[in-house]
N, C-alpha and C positions, 0 to 999 in steps of 0.2 A: 264821698270821695270816689273818684273814677279810677279804675285800674288802667295803667297805660296800655294803649293799644285796643282797649275794649270800648272806647267811646266812639269808635268808627264803625261804619257799615262793614260787616265781614266780607261782603262781595267786592268792596273796593280794593282789597288786597289782590284778588284775582284779576280785577281790571288793570291794576298797576303792573302785575306780572305780564299780562297779555300785551299791554301797551309797550312794555320793555322788550318783549319778544318781537313784536311788530317793528319796533324801531331798530332792533338789531338786524332783523331780516332786511329791512329797507336799506340800512347801511351796507350790508353784504351785497345786495343787488346793485347798489350804486357803485361800489368798488368794482364789481364784475363788468359793468358797462364802461367805466373809466379805463379799465385795463384791456378792453377789446382792441384788437389791432386796427380797426377802422375808426375808433373814436377820434384820433387826431384829425382825420380827414373831415369827419362830421363837424368838429369844433371849428375847423378852418372855414368850411362852407357857411356855417352859421355866422361866423364873424364877417365874412365877405358879404353876406346878405344884409347884415346889419349896417355895414359901412355903405352899401349901395343905397339903402333906404334913407340914410342920413346925409347923403351927398348929392350934389347936383350933377356930378360926373356920371356919364353914361357907362356903366360897367357892362361889358359885353359877355355873352355866354362863352365866348372864346377864352376869356381870362379864367373863367371857372374851369373850362376844359383843360387849360394849361396847368392849373393847380392840381386837378385830378390826375393828369398824366404824370406830373412830377411826383406825386405821392405814390402812384403805382410803380413807377420806375425805382423809387427809393425802396419800397417794400421788396421788390424783386431783387434788386441789387444786394440788399441785406439778407435775402432769403427769409424774410418774415412772412408768416401766414396772413391771409386775409380774413380767415374765419377761425373760430375755436371749436372745440368739440361740445358745444352747448347750443343746441338748436334754438332754444328760447332766446338766448342773448344774441345769437347770430341773426335771428329773424327780426330783431328790432330795427 
């Protein structure tokens, strides 16, 4: 008869705890990136790049510039910051 919990490698509990900690840190980092003030602009530019690669229309860099200018004006009008006080996240 095997006692519950003792049929496993004792180190696996440590690995499970470490994996859980890593996953929790990953989720916290992901939330920090998503909450960054420039994330909406990054998402928009990625979306526009994806659309440009899937379409035969010639998207010009001017349309990208217009999107960036509109975003900057919106941020300034709403007095929203462009950076946060986290150099690691800002540097991404």
